[in-house]
N, C-alpha and C positions, 0 to 999 in steps of 0.2 A: 504494500500500500504506500509506503514511503517513497518508493521509486516512482510510482505513478504520480503522486503529488509533485515530486520534483520535476518530472517530465512535463507535466501540465503547466507548472509555474515557469519553466524554461520556455515553453511554447508561448505562453502569455506575454512574457517580457519581450521575446523576439518579435512576436506579431504586432504588438503595440508599437515597437520601435519601427517596424517596417511600414505600418500604416501612417505613423507620424512623419516619417521621412517623405512619403508620397504627399501628404497634406502640406508639409512645409515647402514643397515646390510650387504651391499654389493650385495644385490639382485637387479638386473636391468631387470629382466624379466617383460615385459610389462603387462602380465596378473596379476602378483603379485602386481605390482604398481597400477593397476586399482582396485584391491581388497582393497588396502590401501585407495584409494579414496572412495570406497563404504563404508568402515568402518567408514568414516566420518559421515555417516548418523546416527549412533548410538547416539552420544551426542546430535545431533540436534533433533532427535525424542524424546529423554528423556526430553529435554527442552519443546518441543511442547506438550508432554503428561502431563506436570505439569501445572495445571490450575493457580498456584500462580506465575508462571514465566511470566514476561511481555516481555521477549525476548529483554530486553534493550531498549524498546520503551518508551519514555517519554509521559505521558498522559497529 
């Protein structure tokens, strides 16, 4: 359960940053903003794919 929470928190941070980056360019198109949210999946998937990354969960 802790890994799931860490994974979701990581996605939320990355997705908000992606959408904010799109918004800060002056683009307020909802489709483009949602693509910024989807782009937040990339760093999360990179962390998930790395077997040495504990996703910030203390063991």
